[in-house]
C-alpha positions, -999 to +999 in steps of 0.1 A: +698+415+511+661+409+516+664+419+553+667+454+543+633+457+529+605+460+554+583+428+539+558+436+567+552+472+553+547+454+516+523+432+530+502+459+546+504+474+511+489+448+495+469+426+522+436+445+516+438+441+479+437+403+477+406+384+467+395+354+484+367+329+474+338+351+490+348+383+475+354+370+442+318+352+442+303+387+452+325+406+424+314+382+398+277+387+408+282+425+404+297+422+370+270+398+358+244+424+368+257+454+350+293+454+346+299+486+369+330+472+385+348+505+389+320+521+408+318+490+432+351+478+438+385+496+445+406+501+416+440+486+433+424+451+433+428+447+395+457+424+395+443+401+421+413+402+405+427+391+373+445+363+387+416+350+405+391+352+374+417+337+350+422+307+378+383+302+382+373+307+346+397+277+336+386+252+365+407+263+395+386+251+427+399+278+450+416+311+450+455+312+453+467+341+474+502+337+469+500+341+432+481+376+441+509+386+460+534+380+438+514+400+411+513+430+435+549+428+443+557+430+405+534+460+401+554+478+431+586+468+417+577+483+382+574+517+401+548+528+377+530+560+382+499+536+390+464+545+401+465+516+423+489+536+445+458+560+453+456+598+450+490+618+457+482+625+494+468+589+503+482+569+530+485+539+504+507+558+482+530+575+510+534+537+521+543+524+490+567+550+481+587+545+516+588+509+510+602+511+470+627+539+484+642+511+505+652+491+476+676+496+448+667+498+410+650+464+401+676+461+372+705+459+398+686+436+420+653+452+433+643+434+466+606+434+458+616+415+425+638+391+445+609+384+468+585+376+441+611+352+427+616+337+460+577+331+464+574+318+428+601+293+429+578+271+451+554+267+423+557+251+390+587+256+366+561+273+343+552+301+369+587+309+374+593+311+336+564+335+332+577+355+361+613+358+344+597+366+309+575+396+327+606+408+342+624+409+308+593+427+293+596+453+322+635+457+312+624+465+278+598+490+286+621+510+307+649+511+280+625+524+257+613+549+281+650+562+281+654+561+245+624+582+240+633+611+263+639+640+242+621+622+211+586+625+195+567+593+202+544+577+179+518+549+180+543+522+173+563+534+204+530+536+226+520+500+217+557+487+224+559+503+257+520+492+267+528+458+260+562+456+277+546+474+308+511+471+320+504+447+292+531+422+302+520+423+340+484+418+331+491+389+310+513+374+335+485+377+360+458+359+335+483+331+324+495+325+361+459+322+369+457+295+343+486+275+353+472+275+387+441+256+372+461+235+346+445+250+319+455+238+284+477+255+261+449+270+239+433+287+272+467+299+285+472+317+251+437+330+252+444+343+286+476+359+276+460+377+249+432+389+271+457+401+298+477+421+268+445+439+257+432+447+290+468+460+298+468+482+269+435+495+278+447+502+314+477+520+300+455+547+283+430+547+311+459+559+335+467+588+313+431+599+309+426+598+344+455+619+352+446+642+325+409+646+333+410+644+370+444+646+384+475+671+379+473+673+342+502+696+338+522+677+361+514+644+344+525+660+310+557+674+326+565+638+341+556+621+309+581+644+290+610+638+313+604+601+319+600+592+282+569+573+287+547+574+255+513+583+269+485+580+240+467+611+244+500+629+239+508+607+208+476+615+193+479+653+199+515+654+186+505+635+155+475+658+148+494+691+156+530+690+143+534+723+157+534+712+192+567+692+186+590+720+195+572+728+228+572+692+235+609+684+229+620+716+250+597+704+279+615+670+280+647+691+287+633+720+309+603+707+326+588+742+324+552+739+339+544+773+321+553+755+285+536+724+298+502+739+304+501+751+269+508+714+257+482+701+283+457+723+268+462+711+234+462+675+244+431+678+263+416+694+231+429+672+205+441+639+222+413+625+243+389+612+216+411+590+195+424+575+227+391+567+240+383+550+205+415+528+212+402+519+245+369+505+229+389+486+203+411+469+230+380+461+251+366+444+221+398+426+214+402+414+251+366+400+252+370+382+218+402+364+232+381+346+257+364+323+230+386+292+239+375+295+278+346+273+288+315+291+293+312+302+330+302+331+351+338+340+356+344+340+319+314+366+317+328+386+345+363+390+326+344+402+296+325+425+318+355+440+334+370+447+300+338+463+289+336+484+322+372+496+318+364+510+284+334+528+296+353+544+325+368+568+298+339+584+288+322+613+305+292+602+326+259+614+313+237+634+336+202+619+345+185+645+323+208+633+292+199+597+298+160+608+301+163+623+269+178+596+253+149+571+266+125+593+249 
């Protein structure tokens, strides 16, 4: 029953991430200036930002808070290892984990999912249909992960998982924003494509962030044990077949010592091609926006995709930047 889940705790987790009209106006100004969204806003706001930008870019007169809440509930229900939950010791992650632990697996009736459905049923039938399609995609992503435990993933596995995982969620955010505004079919399709490409981009960005700035060895262990196909690992395995035995044994043992050796090889051989994929997905996302009417919000969506791709590359020092200017 929904009463067994502390919905006030859920609200506390997501409330600070919702985007109102004033916040969106400020954000659009920042994006239009130089695209540095990741340095000026908090990463957890990505889903509400997508809902709000998609709605306003297709003619909505106001930002819809309830649609943003549903998007965040879906994210929590997915239970992904998401940067939006913050660093391992942060209050946000501790609260979110406590909330999630009080609900059963979403396939068997996750309370967060039920709450999202409850909120969505008051909207249009199309919004509810989008939600159900997204939940179905989540199920496919989880099934694929289970199948890949103890297997060597390839790029097709990564693409399938990314599309059914973060890609499905971000596509939902964008399409629901379009439904709020009453956007025509061609614009809804464009928003869905944009969300899918940004989701792929984000899927890679999560892994690069953990490998470069987090517990890289622990991330490799969790990836092996869960079956989640991380693109840097896929690229490292494809380019270094000798890693396959170590990878397969890692999935069964979770041995951090063995994982350290795999991680070192991934950092040496799996990051560059993953960054290239992020650039490709960013370009595809911006291209998808073509059918949308010209507006500051469409420009901001393009800047957002551009900024996410740039975030994967090491920042240059002031000395290096001055050298390039010469």
